[in-house]
C-alpha positions in Angstrom: 0.2 -0.3 0.2 1.2 3.2 -1.2 2.2 6.1 1.7 -1.3 7.6 1.6 -4.2 9.2 3.7 -8.0 9.2 3.9 -10.9 9.9 5.8 -13.3 8.0 7.4 -17.1 9.1 6.7 -20.0 6.9 6.5 -22.4 7.8 3.3 -25.1 8.3 6.2 -23.3 11.1 7.3 -23.3 13.4 3.9 -25.8 16.3 3.2 -28.8 15.5 1.5 -32.8 16.6 1.5 -34.3 13.7 2.4 -32.8 12.8 6.1 -30.2 10.8 5.3 -26.8 10.8 3.3 -27.2 9.1 -0.5 -25.1 8.0 -3.2 -26.8 11.3 -4.8 -24.9 14.8 -5.7 -23.3 15.3 -1.9 -21.3 11.9 -2.4 -19.8 13.4 -5.7 -18.8 16.9 -3.6 -17.4 14.2 -1.3 -15.5 12.9 -3.9 -14.4 16.4 -5.2 -13.4 17.7 -2.0 -11.3 14.6 -0.8 -9.3 15.3 -4.4 -8.5 18.7 -3.4 -7.4 18.0 0.0 -4.8 15.1 -1.5 -6.8 12.3 0.1 -6.3 9.0 -1.6 -9.3 7.0 0.3 -12.6 7.3 1.6 -13.5 4.7 4.2 -17.1 3.9 4.8 -19.1 1.6 7.1 -21.0 -1.2 5.9 -23.6 -0.6 3.1 -26.0 -3.2 4.1 -29.6 -2.8 4.5 -30.1 -1.9 8.5 -32.8 -3.1 10.9 -33.6 -2.1 14.7 -31.0 -0.4 16.4 -30.0 1.2 12.8 -26.7 -0.3 13.5 -24.5 -1.0 10.1 -23.0 -3.2 11.8 -26.2 -5.3 12.1 -27.3 -5.6 8.4 -30.1 -8.4 7.4 -28.0 -9.7 4.5 -24.1 -9.9 3.9 -24.6 -9.2 0.3 -27.3 -6.5 -0.4 -27.1 -3.0 -0.5 -29.1 -0.4 2.3 -32.5 1.2 -0.1 -32.1 4.4 2.6 -28.7 5.0 0.4 -30.6 5.2 -2.6 -30.5 9.3 -3.9 -34.1 10.3 -4.6 -33.4 13.1 -6.4 -31.7 11.3 -9.1 -34.5 9.0 -9.4 -36.6 12.3 -9.9 -34.2 13.3 -12.4 -35.2 10.1 -14.3 -39.3 11.0 -13.7 -39.5 8.1 -11.5 -40.6 10.5 -8.5 -41.6 13.6 -8.0 -39.7 15.9 -6.3 -42.1 18.4 -5.3 -44.0 15.0 -3.3 -40.9 14.3 -1.9 -40.0 17.5 -0.7 -43.5 17.8 1.4 -42.8 14.6 3.5 -41.2 15.0 6.9 -37.8 13.3 6.9 -36.8 14.9 10.4 -36.3 18.3 11.8 -32.6 18.4 12.7 -30.3 18.3 9.5 -27.1 17.3 11.9 -28.9 14.0 12.7 -30.6 11.3 10.9 -34.2 10.5 12.3 -34.5 6.8 11.4 -38.1 6.7 12.5 -38.8 9.5 9.4 -37.0 7.4 7.3 -38.6 4.0 8.0 -42.0 5.7 7.7 -41.9 6.9 4.1 -39.0 4.8 2.0 -40.7 2.1 1.4 -43.7 4.1 -0.1 -41.4 6.3 -2.0 -39.3 3.4 -3.5 -42.4 1.6 -4.1 -43.5 4.4 -6.2 -40.6 4.2 -8.2 -40.6 0.7 -8.9 -43.8 1.3 -10.6 -42.9 3.7 -12.7 -39.3 2.3 -13.7 -39.8 -1.6 -13.7 -40.6 -1.2 -17.6 -38.1 1.0 -18.8 -35.6 -0.8 -16.6 -36.9 -4.3 -17.6 -33.9 -5.3 -19.8 -31.0 -3.9 -17.0 -32.7 -5.7 -14.2 -33.2 -8.5 -15.8 -29.1 -8.9 -16.3 -28.7 -7.7 -12.8 -31.1 -10.5 -11.5 -28.9 -13.1 -13.4 -25.4 -11.7 -12.1 -26.7 -11.9 -8.4 -29.2 -14.7 -8.7 -26.9 -16.6 -6.1 -27.7 -14.0 -3.1 -30.2 -11.9 -4.6 -33.0 -14.6 -4.8 -33.1 -15.5 -1.2 -33.0 -11.8 0.1 -35.7 -10.8 -2.0 -37.8 -13.4 -1.0 -37.2 -12.8 2.7 -37.7 -9.2 2.3 -41.1 -10.0 0.8 -41.8 -12.9 3.2 -41.1 -10.3 6.6 -43.1 -7.7 4.9 -45.9 -10.2 5.0 -46.0 -11.4 8.4 -45.5 -7.8 10.1 -41.6 -7.2 9.7 -41.4 -9.9 12.7 -38.1 -12.3 13.0 -38.1 -15.4 10.6 -38.1 -17.5 13.6 -42.0 -16.1 14.1 -43.0 -17.1 10.6 -45.3 -19.7 9.8 -43.7 -23.0 10.1 -43.7 -23.7 6.2 -41.7 -20.6 5.3 -39.8 -20.7 8.5 -38.4 -24.1 7.8 -37.9 -23.3 3.9 -40.2 -26.3 2.5 -39.9 -26.4 -0.8 -44.1 -26.4 -0.7 -43.5 -23.2 1.4 -41.1 -21.3 -0.8 -43.1 -22.5 -4.0 -46.3 -21.2 -2.1 -44.8 -17.3 -0.9 -42.7 -17.0 -4.3 -46.5 -17.5 -5.9 -48.3 -15.3 -3.6 -45.6 -12.3 -3.3 -44.1 -12.3 -6.5 -45.2 -8.3 -6.7 -42.9 -7.7 -3.7 -39.9 -9.8 -4.8 -39.9 -8.2 -8.0 -39.8 -4.7 -6.3 -36.9 -5.8 -3.8 -34.8 -6.8 -6.9 -35.5 -3.9 -8.6 -34.3 -1.8 -5.4 -31.0 -3.5 -5.3 -30.8 -2.5 -9.2 -30.8 0.9 -7.8 -28.9 0.9 -4.9 -26.1 -1.2 -7.4 -26.7 1.2 -10.0 -25.7 4.2 -7.9 -22.9 2.6 -6.5 -21.3 1.5 -9.1 -21.6 5.1 -11.3 -20.2 6.7 -7.6 -17.2 4.6 -7.5 -16.6 4.8 -11.1 -16.5 8.9 -10.7 -14.6 8.2 -7.4 -11.7 6.1 -9.4 -11.5 9.1 -12.2 -10.7 11.4 -8.9 -8.0 8.9 -7.8 -9.8 8.2 -4.8 -10.2 4.4 -3.5 -12.6 3.3 -1.2 -12.0 1.1 2.0 -15.2 -0.8 2.9 -16.1 -2.4 6.1 -17.1 -6.3 6.7 -18.8 -7.0 9.7 -17.4 -10.3 10.8 -20.9 -11.6 12.1 -24.3 -11.3 10.7 -27.7 -10.8 12.9 -29.9 -14.1 13.8 -32.8 -12.4 11.9 -31.3 -12.1 8.5 -31.3 -13.7 4.9 -28.2 -15.3 5.5 -29.4 -17.1 8.5 -32.6 -18.0 7.5 -31.6 -19.0 4.0 -28.0 -21.0 5.0 -28.9 -22.2 8.9 -26.9 -25.2 8.8 -23.8 -22.6 8.6 -24.8 -21.4 12.1 -24.4 -22.9 15.8 -28.3 -23.1 16.0 -30.4 -25.9 17.9 -32.7 -28.5 15.9 -35.3 -25.4 16.7 -33.2 -23.2 14.7 -32.2 -20.7 17.6 -28.6 -20.1 19.0 -27.5 -21.4 22.1 -24.3 -19.3 22.1 -24.4 -15.6 20.7 -21.4 -12.9 19.9 -19.9 -10.4 21.7 -16.5 -9.3 23.1 -15.6 -9.1 27.2 -15.3 -6.6 29.2 -12.8 -4.0 27.4 -11.6 -0.4 27.1 -15.6 0.6 25.9 -17.7 -1.1 28.4 -17.0 -2.6 31.9 -19.9 -5.3 31.2 -18.4 -6.1 27.3 -20.6 -5.8 24.1 -23.2 -8.3 23.6 -24.1 -8.2 20.1 -26.2 -11.1 20.1 -25.1 -12.9 16.8 -25.5 -16.3 15.9 -22.2 -17.8 15.8 -20.8 -19.9 12.5 -20.7 -23.6 12.6 -16.9 -23.4 11.6 -16.8 -27.1 11.4 -19.2 -27.1 9.1 -18.4 -24.5 6.8 -14.9 -26.1 6.5 -16.3 -28.9 4.7 -17.2 -26.8 1.5 -13.8 -24.8 2.1 -15.9 -21.9 3.6 -17.7 -21.3 0.2 -20.0 -18.9 1.9 -17.3 -17.0 3.3 -15.3 -17.1 -0.1 -18.5 -15.9 -1.8 -18.9 -12.9 0.6 -15.3 -11.8 0.0 -16.1 -11.8 -3.2 -19.0 -9.5 -3.5 -17.2 -7.0 -1.2 -14.5 -7.3 -3.6 -16.9 -6.0 -6.4 -18.3 -3.2 -4.0 -15.0 -1.8 -2.7 -11.5 -1.3 -3.0 -10.5 -2.1 -0.1 -12.1 -4.6 2.6 -11.2 -3.9 6.3 -12.7 -7.2 7.9 -13.9 -5.8 11.8 -13.1 -8.0 14.4 -10.8 -9.9 12.9 -9.6 -11.3 16.0 -12.7 -13.4 15.7 -11.2 -15.6 13.6 -8.3 -16.9 16.1 -10.9 -17.0 19.2 -13.9 -15.4 20.0 -16.2 -14.6 22.8 -19.3 -17.1 23.4 -21.8 -16.1 25.4 -25.0 -18.2 26.4 -28.3 -17.0 24.8 -30.4 -15.0 27.3 -27.6 -13.0 28.9 -28.1 -9.3 29.4 -24.2 -8.5 29.4 -21.5 -9.9 27.9 -19.6 -10.5 31.0 -20.1 -14.4 31.2 -18.9 -15.7 28.2 -16.3 -17.7 27.2 -13.1 -17.9 24.4 -14.0 -20.4 21.8 -11.3 -21.5 19.1 -11.7 -19.8 15.6 -11.0 -21.1 12.0 -7.5 -19.3 12.2 -5.2 -19.8 8.7 -7.8 -22.2 7.5 -10.3 -19.4 7.1 -7.7 -16.9 6.3 -6.1 -18.5 3.7 -9.0 -19.8 2.1 -10.3 -15.7 1.4 -6.6 -14.7 0.2 -6.7 -17.7 -2.3 -10.1 -17.4 -3.7 -9.9 -13.6 -3.9 -5.6 -12.6 -4.0 -7.0 -9.1 -5.7 -8.8 -8.1 -2.8 -6.9 -5.6 -0.3 -7.6 -7.0 3.1 -7.0 -4.6 6.3 -7.3 -6.6 9.6 -9.5 -5.1 12.5 -7.1 -6.5 15.1 -8.2 -3.8 18.1 -9.3 -5.4 21.4 -8.1 -8.2 23.6 -4.7 -9.3 21.7 -3.0 -12.7 22.7 0.3 -14.0 21.2 -2.4 -16.4 19.0 -3.8 -13.1 17.1 -0.9 -11.7 16.9 0.6 -15.1 14.9 -2.4 -15.1 13.2 -2.2 -11.5 12.0 1.6 -12.3 11.0 0.8 -15.3 9.1 -1.9 -13.7 7.1 0.3 -11.0 6.0 -2.5 -8.2 6.1 -2.1 -4.8 7.6 -3.6 -4.1 11.2 -4.7 -1.3 12.6 -3.5 1.5 15.4 -5.5 4.0 17.1 -4.0 7.3 18.4 -6.7 7.7 21.3 -5.6 4.4 22.7 -2.1 5.1 23.4 -1.8 8.6 25.1 -1.6 7.4 28.3 1.5 8.6 30.7 3.9 5.9 31.9 2.4 3.4 29.0 4.8 2.8 26.1 1.8 1.6 24.0 2.0 0.0 20.6 -0.8 3.2 19.6 2.1 5.7 20.1 3.3 7.2 17.0 6.8 6.2 17.7 6.1 2.5 18.1 4.4 2.4 15.1 5.1 0.2 12.0 4.9 1.2 8.2 2.6 -2.1 7.3 -0.6 -0.9 9.4 -3.7 1.6 9.4 -3.5 4.6 11.6 -6.4 6.2 12.9 -7.0 9.3 15.2 -10.0 7.1 16.4 -12.5 4.7 14.7 -16.4 5.3 14.2 -16.5 3.4 18.0 -14.3 6.5 19.7 -15.2 9.7 20.5 -14.2 12.5 18.2 -11.0 14.1 18.8 -12.2 17.2 20.4 -14.6 15.1 22.6 -11.9 12.7 23.8 -9.8 16.0 25.0 -12.9 17.2 26.5 -13.8 14.3 28.6 -10.0 12.3 28.7 -8.7 12.8 32.2 -6.0 15.6 32.9 -3.0 13.7 33.1 -3.9 12.1 30.0 -4.5 15.8 28.0 -1.4 16.8 29.3 0.5 13.9 28.1 -0.9 14.4 24.8 0.0 17.9 24.4 3.3 17.2 25.7 3.8 14.4 23.2 2.4 15.9 20.2 3.2 19.6 20.7 -0.2 20.4 20.6 -0.9 24.5 20.4 -4.0 26.5 20.0 -2.5 28.2 17.1 -2.7 25.0 14.9 -5.6 23.5 16.7 -5.4 20.5 19.1 -7.7 18.3 16.8 -5.6 19.1 14.1 -2.3 18.3 16.2 -3.8 15.2 16.8 -4.4 14.6 13.5 -0.8 15.3 12.7 0.3 12.4 14.9 -1.1 9.8 12.5 -0.2 11.7 9.6 3.6 12.2 10.4 3.9 8.6 11.3 5.5 5.7 9.5 2.4 4.1 9.0 1.4 3.3 5.2 -2.2 4.3 5.4 -3.4 7.2 8.1 -7.0 7.9 8.2 -8.7 10.3 10.2 -12.7 10.8 10.9 -14.4 13.9 9.0 -15.4 15.1 12.5 -11.8 15.6 13.4 -10.6 17.8 10.7 -14.2 19.6 11.4 -12.9 19.9 15.0 -16.4 18.8 16.1 -17.2 18.2 19.7 -18.0 14.6 21.2 -21.8 15.4 20.4 -20.8 14.4 16.7 -19.7 10.9 17.7 -20.5 8.3 15.5 -21.0 5.4 17.9 -20.7 4.6 21.5 -20.4 0.8 22.0 -22.5 -1.1 24.1 -25.3 1.7 24.2 -28.6 0.5 22.7 -29.7 3.9 21.2 -28.7 7.6 19.7 -26.1 6.0 17.6 -25.3 6.4 13.7 -27.3 9.7 13.8 -24.2 12.3 12.6 -24.7 14.1 9.9 -22.6 16.7 7.9 -24.3 20.2 7.4 -24.0 22.1 3.9 -20.9 24.0 3.7 -19.0 22.5 6.4 -16.5 20.8 3.7 -15.0 24.4 1.7 -12.2 24.9 0.2 -10.3 26.6 2.9 -10.3 23.1 4.5 -9.4 21.1 1.7 -6.2 23.7 1.6 -5.4 23.0 4.7 -5.5 19.2 4.7 -3.5 19.2 1.2 -1.2 21.1 3.1 -0.4 18.2 5.6 -0.7 15.5 2.8 2.2 17.1 0.9 4.3 17.5 3.9 4.4 14.5 5.2 4.8 12.6 1.9 0.8 11.2 1.7 -0.2 13.6 -1.3 
């Protein structure tokens, strides 16, 4: 990976007229801003369809795109929607925060209208898209249609014939819900059409996309419903153990994610085919894939189903290089970043070394006096990706406002922070000046935004994933300032 830098900003955080960031004009403007700022990478969070809790790390499909990101103005330009009618809808009152309730209330009806208007003119393109993606698309579309039929209840609460995917049940609901199935296929066609156009534009501007791949999928997902044998479920297709992480930097009671665990022994029988398909699909979306919670391939925290915290879990052995090697062999062209944060054992470090993948460092984790942390710039290595903070961290200004006086004083001394430069930019300078091949900074941090702009606080159930940029925040002056640092530290 050539020495370079980039910005972490999720699609949902972009400005738009309809309540959430999309793949429309603001995304192209953001690409122009990155190019002017001499940034070579744009990192986004997972792009899959979100559900309860709105977390992009709990997607109802490992392969599908999020309908929320389809730009409605682009559809209006094609005559598929009426812009005046769209503007009359209530998309939320605060342009700095996503109101997911309002988005949920209107998006489906709006996209159904676009489907009715566009299905005939797009029939040929949709047919080709359906053929190219039939391996995952047919099951996902059926899952969504049946879920709507059962008032959005989890698949384990559906009627038995379709819950267990009997041949008769599949045939019955495909016939009964054919129109809704066609709708969901069309929505995916719209998403991928807009995403591919945006990515082509980014490439023309010299910008590559880093995308996140959550290690787990939620229980109420098309993947678990369609492939239950790949997951550690009991005879009733319910999990006995679920995923999480033990108490750590972020939470004293750990993080109880609740995802079903994989049956890695069963997956190994076909050479981890589902995983190989998943990494290949991610390689079609992104230029670089960051595998979230990579340490879970070495060992993973398993919590008994029904627990209210992640404290009472235990470590279980993961597939290690058998799976990582299969992914690299199947898709050698896909560049991968290993998110190796958290409790790192010697075996986790060995797996990262054997994989040859770059790991991660986070500046905020290293700023404690008396600790010679691996996250400090002087301990950084070239073959890594260095962050001021990730989406799970506070903003740099939020950290400065909430960290202990001793930690802040250490940061000021260590990084020579000053009000003249700006403390946030001084922190960013710490990663830009490091030897790390790739330095990534949250967009909130170059904007010097407070902790209220934080994207996610792990272990908290509500109020996350809402941050949005306001129009005008990304101006020419900021781009020039970032370009100066990129040139100064050889990252331009």
